[in-house]
C-alpha positions as CSV (number, residue, x, y, z in Angstrom):
1,M,14.6,-16.3,15.5
2,M,15.6,-16.3,11.8
3,T,18.1,-13.2,10.1
4,F,16.1,-10.9,8.0
5,D,18.2,-8.6,5.4
6,A,15.2,-6.7,3.6
7,V,11.4,-5.7,4.2
8,F,9.3,-4.6,2.2
9,F,6.1,-2.2,1.9
10,D,2.6,-1.8,0.6
11,L,2.4,1.3,0.2
12,D,-1.1,2.6,0.6
13,G,-1.7,1.6,4.4
14,T,1.2,0.7,5.5
15,L,3.8,2.5,4.6
16,A,1.7,5.9,4.1
17,D,-1.6,7.3,5.1
18,T,-3.1,7.5,1.8
19,A,-6.4,7.9,2.8
20,P,-7.1,11.9,2.9
21,D,-6.0,12.2,-0.4
22,L,-7.6,9.2,-2.0
23,A,-10.9,10.4,-0.2
24,A,-10.8,14.1,-1.2
25,A,-10.7,12.9,-5.3
26,A,-14.0,10.9,-4.7
27,N,-15.3,13.5,-3.6
28,R,-14.2,16.5,-5.4
29,L,-15.8,13.9,-7.6
30,V,-19.1,13.7,-6.4
31,I,-19.5,17.1,-5.4
32,K,-18.8,17.2,-9.8
33,H,-21.6,15.2,-9.9
34,G,-24.2,16.6,-7.3
35,M,-24.4,14.7,-4.4
36,L,-22.9,15.0,-1.2
37,P,-20.0,14.0,0.2
38,V,-19.3,10.5,1.6
39,A,-18.2,10.5,5.1
40,Y,-14.6,10.1,5.8
41,E,-15.1,6.9,7.8
42,R,-17.3,5.2,4.6
43,L,-13.7,5.6,2.4
44,R,-10.6,5.2,4.7
45,P,-11.4,1.3,4.7
46,V,-11.1,1.0,1.0
47,A,-8.5,2.7,0.4
48,S,-6.3,0.1,-0.8
49,H,-8.7,-0.4,-3.9
50,G,-8.2,2.5,-5.2
51,A,-10.4,3.2,-7.6
52,R,-12.0,0.6,-7.9
53,G,-13.1,0.9,-3.7
54,L,-13.9,4.1,-3.5
55,L,-15.7,4.7,-6.2
56,G,-17.6,1.2,-5.2
57,V,-18.4,3.1,-2.1
58,A,-18.9,6.3,-3.1
59,F,-20.8,5.9,-6.6
60,G,-22.0,2.0,-6.2
61,K,-20.7,1.0,-9.2
62,R,-18.8,-1.7,-9.8
63,P,-15.4,-2.1,-13.2
64,E,-18.2,-4.2,-14.8
65,D,-20.4,-1.0,-14.5
66,P,-20.7,1.0,-18.0
67,E,-20.8,4.4,-15.9
68,F,-17.4,3.0,-14.9
69,P,-14.1,3.9,-16.7
70,A,-14.8,8.1,-17.4
71,L,-15.7,8.1,-12.9
72,R,-12.3,6.1,-12.7
73,D,-10.5,8.6,-14.7
74,A,-11.9,11.8,-14.0
75,F,-11.4,10.1,-10.2
76,L,-7.3,9.9,-10.8
77,D,-7.1,13.1,-12.8
78,Y,-8.2,14.5,-9.4
79,Y,-5.7,12.2,-7.3
80,E,-2.7,13.2,-10.2
81,A,-3.2,17.0,-10.0
82,D,-3.1,16.7,-5.5
83,I,-1.3,12.8,-4.6
84,A,0.4,14.3,-0.9
85,V,-1.8,17.1,0.2
86,H,-2.2,15.3,3.3
87,T,-0.3,12.1,2.7
88,R,2.3,11.3,5.8
89,L,3.8,8.5,6.4
90,F,1.8,6.7,9.5
91,E,3.4,7.6,12.7
92,G,6.8,6.1,14.2
93,M,7.0,4.7,10.7
94,D,9.9,7.4,10.2
95,Q,11.7,6.3,13.0
96,V,11.1,2.6,12.0
97,L,13.4,3.1,8.0
98,A,16.0,5.6,10.5
99,Q,16.3,2.1,12.4
100,L,16.5,-0.5,9.7
101,E,19.1,2.6,8.1
102,S,21.5,2.3,10.9
103,T,21.3,-1.5,10.8
104,G,22.0,-1.8,7.3
105,I,18.7,-3.8,6.6
106,R,17.6,-2.7,3.0
107,W,13.9,-2.1,2.7
108,G,11.2,-1.0,-0.5
109,I,7.9,-0.7,-1.7
110,V,5.5,-3.1,-3.7
111,T,2.3,-1.2,-4.6
112,N,0.1,-2.2,-6.9
113,K,-0.8,1.4,-7.5
114,I,0.7,1.9,-10.5
115,A,4.2,4.1,-11.7
116,R,1.6,7.4,-12.9
117,F,1.0,7.6,-9.1
118,T,4.0,5.5,-6.6
119,V,7.2,7.4,-9.0
120,P,5.5,11.6,-7.7
121,L,4.4,9.8,-4.3
122,V,7.1,7.8,-3.4
123,N,9.1,11.1,-4.7
124,A,6.5,13.7,-2.8
125,I,7.3,11.9,0.8
126,G,11.3,12.1,0.0
127,L,11.8,8.2,0.0
128,T,13.1,7.6,-3.1
129,P,16.9,8.3,-2.3
130,R,15.9,5.5,0.9
131,A,14.7,2.4,-1.1
132,S,15.9,-0.1,-2.1
133,A,13.2,-0.9,-4.7
134,V,10.3,0.6,-5.5
135,V,8.1,-2.0,-7.5
136,S,4.7,-0.3,-8.7
137,G,1.4,-2.7,-10.2
138,D,2.8,-2.4,-13.8
139,T,6.6,-3.1,-13.1
140,T,6.1,-6.5,-13.3
141,P,2.8,-8.5,-15.9
142,Y,1.4,-9.1,-12.7
143,A,-0.1,-7.3,-9.7
144,K,-0.3,-9.0,-6.3
145,P,-1.3,-11.6,-5.2
146,H,0.7,-12.9,-7.9
147,P,4.5,-13.0,-5.6
148,A,5.8,-11.7,-8.7
149,P,6.6,-8.0,-8.3
150,L,8.2,-9.3,-4.4
151,L,10.0,-11.3,-6.1
152,R,11.3,-8.2,-8.7
153,A,11.8,-6.5,-5.2
154,A,13.8,-8.8,-4.2
155,E,15.8,-9.4,-6.9
156,L,16.3,-5.4,-7.2
157,S,17.6,-5.3,-3.4
158,G,19.9,-8.5,-4.2
159,V,18.2,-10.6,-1.4
160,A,17.1,-14.2,-1.4
161,P,13.3,-13.8,-1.5
162,G,13.7,-15.9,2.0
163,R,15.4,-13.5,4.0
164,C,12.7,-10.7,2.9
165,I,9.6,-9.7,5.3
166,Y,6.5,-8.7,3.3
167,V,4.4,-6.2,5.6
168,G,0.4,-5.1,4.1
169,D,-2.7,-4.5,5.3
170,D,-4.4,-6.1,2.9
171,L,-5.4,-9.7,2.4
172,R,-3.6,-10.2,-0.9
173,D,-0.5,-8.5,0.4
174,I,-0.1,-11.5,2.7
175,Q,-1.4,-14.0,-0.2
176,A,1.5,-12.3,-2.3
177,G,4.3,-12.9,0.5
178,Q,3.6,-16.3,1.1
179,A,3.6,-17.6,-3.2
180,A,7.7,-15.4,-2.9
181,G,8.5,-17.4,0.0
182,M,8.8,-14.1,2.1
183,T,7.5,-13.7,5.8
184,T,4.7,-12.2,6.2
185,V,3.3,-9.5,8.5
186,A,-0.1,-8.1,8.5
187,A,-0.5,-4.1,9.7
188,A,-3.9,-4.2,11.9
189,Y,-3.2,-0.6,11.7
190,G,-3.6,-0.1,7.6
191,Y,-7.0,0.5,6.2
192,C,-7.4,-3.7,5.9
193,G,-10.5,-3.6,3.8
194,E,-14.2,-4.7,5.2
195,A,-14.1,-8.2,4.3
196,E,-12.2,-11.1,6.7
197,P,-10.2,-9.3,9.8
198,P,-6.3,-9.4,9.7
199,E,-6.2,-11.6,12.4
200,T,-7.7,-14.6,9.9
201,W,-5.7,-13.8,7.2
202,G,-2.6,-15.6,7.6
203,A,0.2,-13.8,8.1
204,D,3.6,-15.1,10.3
205,Y,2.7,-12.4,12.3
206,L,0.1,-9.3,13.3
207,I,1.1,-5.6,13.6
208,R,-0.7,-2.6,15.4
209,H,2.5,0.0,15.6
210,P,4.8,0.3,12.8
211,A,7.7,-0.1,16.1
212,E,6.1,-4.0,16.4
213,L,8.1,-4.6,13.4
214,L,11.7,-3.4,14.6
215,P,11.7,-6.7,17.7
216,L,12.3,-9.0,14.1
217,F,15.5,-7.9,13.6
218,S,17.2,-8.0,17.1
């Protein structure tokens, strides 16, 4: 078994359950437009895709639609105002982080969420002092599935990419991890979208609970 020195997590749907606050912002906008709220069960699977996914379900709008920019901006303002009301680490995740820390394994966050939202959210859930790296969607010139954000996290953590694990709940996470030369883990407990199931992503490992990550470090 390989020896790993660091593990990096996607944020939304992998490290933290952010869907309740994202869905609340989307439904606040829906109600403002005189429509009935959208069921949480419809919004949760697309939460990792942010405004694009949530507004696609709530309004049937795509980024190329002329109405999309105004809807996106209003949604993001609502989300920023209440960014960590219901957001929590996934069950068992804090214990995983504590175990990693106790054995000297570095961990960090690599997300496509831009710093405007990443920084206050990570602060609000108390992770900023603990993470060896927090890389947002606008930290490098590229977002996932490009490997640049993951390589930046490895650089900040002082760890060779080949000795890192990347955990994510979206196909682009696995693609980014593979392109960066990292071992990849699909988080099947996360949002995982509505297209290809995580079993088909080609990840090195698949976990259905955060605690299943720990045997990789034993």
